[in-house]
N, C-alpha and C positions, 0 to 999 in steps of 0.2 A: 303770097300773103304770109307775113312773118309775125308770130306773137312775140310779145316781150313781157317779161315777168318782173314784178317789183317784189321787194321783201318788206313786209309790213312790220315784222317783229323778229326778235330772237327769243327762243325758248330753250332752256337747258334741260337735258335729260341724261341720265346715266347711260353710257354707251351700251352696257349689257342689256338695256331695255329695247334698244333699236338694232342690235347686231349680236347674233349668237356668239358666245365666247368673247364678247367685247370686255373692256375693262370696266371698273366701277367709277372711273373718272367721268366728270360731266362733259357733255358735248353740246355745243350751241347749234341749234337747228333753226333753219329759216322757216318763215311762214309766207310762202309765195301766193300771189294772185296774178292774173294775166290781163293783157290788153291786146286786141288786134283790131284792124280796120277792115271790115268786109266791104267789097266794092259797091254793094247796093244797100246794105243795112247800115253801114257807117261804123263808128267805134263800138266795140263790144267788150265788156269786161267778163273775165272768168273769175267768179267769186270776188270777195273784197278784202280778204285777210282779216287780221285783228285791227280793231280801231278803238278809240277812247270810249266809244259807246259801250263796249263790252267790259272795259276795265275801270273806268272812272266815272261813268254816268251816274248822276245823283239818284235816279229812279230805279236802279238795279235791285233785283230781288236778293234776298239773303243767300239763296243758292248760287246766283251768278257772282255775288261778291266772294263767296267761298271758293268758287271755281277760279276766279282771278287771282286770289291769294295763293292757291295751291300750285297753279302753273306759272304764275309770276312772269308773263311775257314782258319783254322790254320793247316797247314800241319804237319804231324808227320814224322820226318826224318826216323825213324826205320820202319815205316809202308809204305814207298814208295816201289814200286815194286822191284827195283834192290836190295836194302838191305834185303828186306823180302825174296826174292827168294834165296839170298846168304845164309840165315840161313839154307837152305836145300841143299846147294851145287849146286844151279842152277843160271843161268844167263838169261836175257831176250832172248838171241839167242837160248836157249834150249826150249823155249815155242813154240810148233808147233800148238797149238790150243788155241784160246781165245773165250769163250762163251760170247757173248754180249747180255745182257738182254734187253737193250733199248739204245737210243742214247743221253740221257742227259749227260751234260758235266761231272758230277761227276761220271760217269760210263765209259767214253771213253777217258778221257784226256790223258791217257798214251798209247793208241793204237799204236802211231807212233814208240814207242820204241821196238815193237815186229815185227821185219822185216821178220822173218821166219814163222810167224803164219798164219794159216787159221782162218777166223772169222766166227763163227756160229751165225747167226742172223735171225730174222724174216723177211720174205718178206714184211710184213705189214709195218715194220719200214722203210725199204728202199723205198718202194713205196710212203709212206707219205713224206719222205725227198725229193724225186724227184718231186712230184706233187706240193708241197707247194713253195711259193716264199720265198725270204730271210727274209722278215719281219715276215711272218707266222712261219717260223722255229724259229726265235729269240723269238717270242711270247711264244713258247712252250719250250724254254730253250735248243734248239738244235743248235749247232754251227758246221757246216760242216767243218770248218777250222781245227777242232781237229781230223778229220778222215784222215788216210793215203791216199795219192793221188790215190793209187791202191786198195782202200778198196773194191770196188765192184768186182774187178777182183779176189781178194783173199777171197771173202765172199762165204759161202755155206749156203743156206736157210734151216732153221730147218724144214720147211714144206716139204722138199724133203725126210725126214726120215720117216720110218714106224710109223703109229699111234698106240698107245697103250692106252687102257682104264685104268682109275684110279678111285678108290673109293673116293667120296666126292670132286673130282676135275674135271675140264675139261680133256678130253682126251689129252695125251701128245705125243711128238715125241721122238722116241728112237734114239737119235743122234749118238750113237756109235754102234747100231745094236745088243746089247747084253742085253738090258733091265736094265743096271746098272744106267743110267742117262737119265732122261726124261726132256725135256723142256715143261713147262705147260703155255699155254696162259692165262694170267690174265689181261684182258683189263681194260682200264679206266684211269690209271695213265699217260700213254704215248702210242703213236702208237707202236704196236708190243711188248708191255711189256710182258716179260717172267719171270716165276719163274723156278727154277731148282730143280727137285725132285730126291732124291736118294732112290728108292723104296725098295732096297734089304737089307737095314739095318734092324736090329731087330725092332727098332722104326723108320719107314720111316722119312726122313728128307726133309723138304721143305725150300729152300731158297726163300722166297716170295718177295724178292727184295723190291720194293717200294709200295706194296699193301697198307700198312699204314706205317707211320713213326716210330711209337713205338708200342710195343706189346699190351699195355693196350688199345690201340685204336681199336683193332680188334673187341671188343664187340660193338654191334650196339649202345648201349646207350652212349658209350664213344667216338664215332667217331667224329672228328671235321667236321664242315660243311663249314666254310668260306674259309679256305685255299684251300681245294680240289675243291671247286666250282670255285675259281679263277684260279687255276693252272692245275687241272686235265684235261686230254683229254676229258673224258666223266664221269661226276660225278655218274650217275646212274650205269654205268658199273663198276666203281670203287667200288661202294657199293656192287654189286653182287659178285665181286671178293673177297672182304673182307668177305662176308658171306661164301664163299666156303673155304677160308683159315681157318676161325674160325671152320667150321665143321670138316675139316681135323685135326685140333689141338684137338678138342673135342673127336675125334675118337682114339686118342693116338699118333698122329704124332707129331714130333718135328718141330718147326718153327723158322727160323732166318730171321730177317728183316735187310735191309741195314743200316738204321739210328737209330735203337733202341739203346738207351743209356745204357740199362741193359746189362751186360756181358752175353754171351752165353757160353755153354760148348764147343763150336766149335771155339771160338776165340783163336788166337795165344797167346795172353797174359794170357789165361787160361790154357795153357800147351798142347793144342791139336796139334797133328802132322798128316800130310796127309798120 
């Protein structure tokens, strides 16, 4: 089972914010989301990336409009969920499962388009959403207006799945019950932040989501400090999660990050097929 990742948008950031001792030049970062086909569950999405609903929707709140102006993502038409799925003969109505790694806008803005899907998500993310006030959620880049109105009804907590131990990483949850896909808690970036592990591949693959923005920053000496301290849920936990991903990679595992600007062998534009 091979996941493939689409790029929904480009977002520019000063290199110094994503790489310690980087330059002040801007660097264009990807906003990936994934697709794989499970043998019994069928096609599964990992997040949805940025979509027009987040950036140009007429009913957006003032806060969401400001967010869009500040980050100014450049949407990629061919990388939007519907045309991307169409390349594989699929439509949003065919997606019965979306694995939601966390609730930041660049990961959930397309969820409302998947009206037949069950959402696999961490209980930690939902508990945080419910317990925090509106301003606290906005402070952490979470916009409940992007979630389907029946999100919690259609959600299944990954923590309800069996636990499975993993070398070099925290124990994961076997969300499909066959050991083929595990969600791995990698806290620090956001409440309930999850990675997705495909452990049965010859070289296990970890989609480490937003543990770091770029792969070069997984090394301790290259990790940025300012931006994570400003925006991370818990900076110290984020550092420990980066340590674990680095050890996994050093052991021979493959790692893909959501925003890494370097192409991966699993990107759709690199010819990978799910």
